[in-house]
C-alpha positions in Angstrom: -18.0 19.8 -19.5 -16.1 20.7 -16.3 -17.7 17.9 -14.4 -16.8 15.4 -17.1 -13.2 16.5 -16.9 -13.2 16.1 -13.1 -14.7 12.6 -13.3 -12.2 11.6 -16.0 -9.3 12.8 -13.8 -10.7 10.8 -10.8 -11.1 7.7 -13.0 -7.6 8.0 -14.4 -6.1 8.6 -11.0 -7.7 5.4 -9.6 -6.6 3.5 -12.7 -3.0 4.6 -12.3 -3.2 4.0 -8.6 -4.2 0.4 -9.0 -2.3 -0.3 -12.2 1.0 -0.3 -10.3 2.8 -3.4 -9.0 -0.1 -5.7 -8.3 0.9 -9.4 -8.3 -1.3 -11.8 -10.1 -3.0 -14.5 -8.0 -1.5 -17.8 -9.1 -3.9 -20.5 -10.3 -4.8 -23.0 -7.7 -3.7 -20.9 -4.7 -7.1 -21.4 -3.0 -7.9 -17.7 -2.7 -11.5 -16.9 -3.3 -12.9 -13.9 -5.2 -14.4 -12.0 -2.2 -11.0 -12.0 -0.5 -9.3 -10.6 -3.7 -12.1 -8.0 -4.1 -11.8 -6.9 -0.5 -8.0 -6.7 -0.8 -8.2 -4.6 -4.0 -10.9 -2.2 -2.8 -10.3 -2.0 0.9 -6.9 -3.2 2.1 -4.7 -1.8 -0.7 -6.0 1.7 -0.4 -5.7 1.6 3.4 -2.1 0.3 2.9 -1.4 3.2 0.6 -2.7 5.6 3.2 -0.6 4.0 5.8 2.5 4.2 3.6 1.9 7.9 2.9 1.2 8.7 6.6 4.1 6.6 7.8 6.5 8.2 5.3 5.5 11.7 6.5 5.8 10.6 10.1 9.2 9.1 9.4 10.5 12.3 7.8 9.1 14.3 10.8 10.8 12.1 13.4 14.2 11.9 11.7 15.7 14.6 13.9 14.9 12.5 16.9 15.6 9.0 15.6 19.0 9.8 14.1 20.7 10.8 17.4 19.0 7.9 19.2 20.2 5.4 16.5 16.7 4.3 15.8 16.5 5.3 12.1 16.4 1.8 10.7 13.8 0.5 13.1 11.6 3.6 12.3 12.1 3.1 8.6 11.2 -0.6 8.8 8.0 0.1 10.9 6.7 3.2 9.2 7.8 2.8 5.6 8.9 -0.8 4.7 6.0 -2.8 6.3 3.2 -0.7 4.7 5.1 -0.8 1.4 5.4 -4.5 1.5 1.8 -5.0 2.5 0.5 -2.7 -0.2 2.7 -3.5 -3.2 4.5 -6.9 -2.9 2.2 -9.4 -1.4 -0.2 -11.5 -3.5 -3.8 -10.5 -3.9 -6.1 -12.0 -1.3 -3.3 -13.1 0.9 -3.5 -11.2 4.2 -0.8 -13.0 6.1 2.7 -13.0 4.7 5.6 -14.5 6.4 8.1 -12.2 4.6 7.1 -9.3 6.9 
C-alpha cells in the first residue's frame, strides 16, 4: 500500500509538472512527432532544472551583483532565458528568436 501511494505521488507530480504552460503545436508548422517527444521528455525537464539552479544561483550572487550594477544581466541570463525556454516556446521548436 505504501509503494502504491509513492507511485501515485510521483505520477501526480509529473502530471502537474507538465500540465503547466505548454503551448500547443499549431497545425501545419512542420514540426514532427520525434522533435515534440524529445522536447517534452528531455528538453523541458532540463530547462526546468536550469531554471531552478539558475534561480538559486541568482539569489546567492545578489550580494555581489547589486553593488556591481549587474543585477538585470544576471536575472536575464540565469532566470529569464531558462524560463522562456521551458515555458513559453512552442513544442518541438528549439530555436526561438524571442530569446
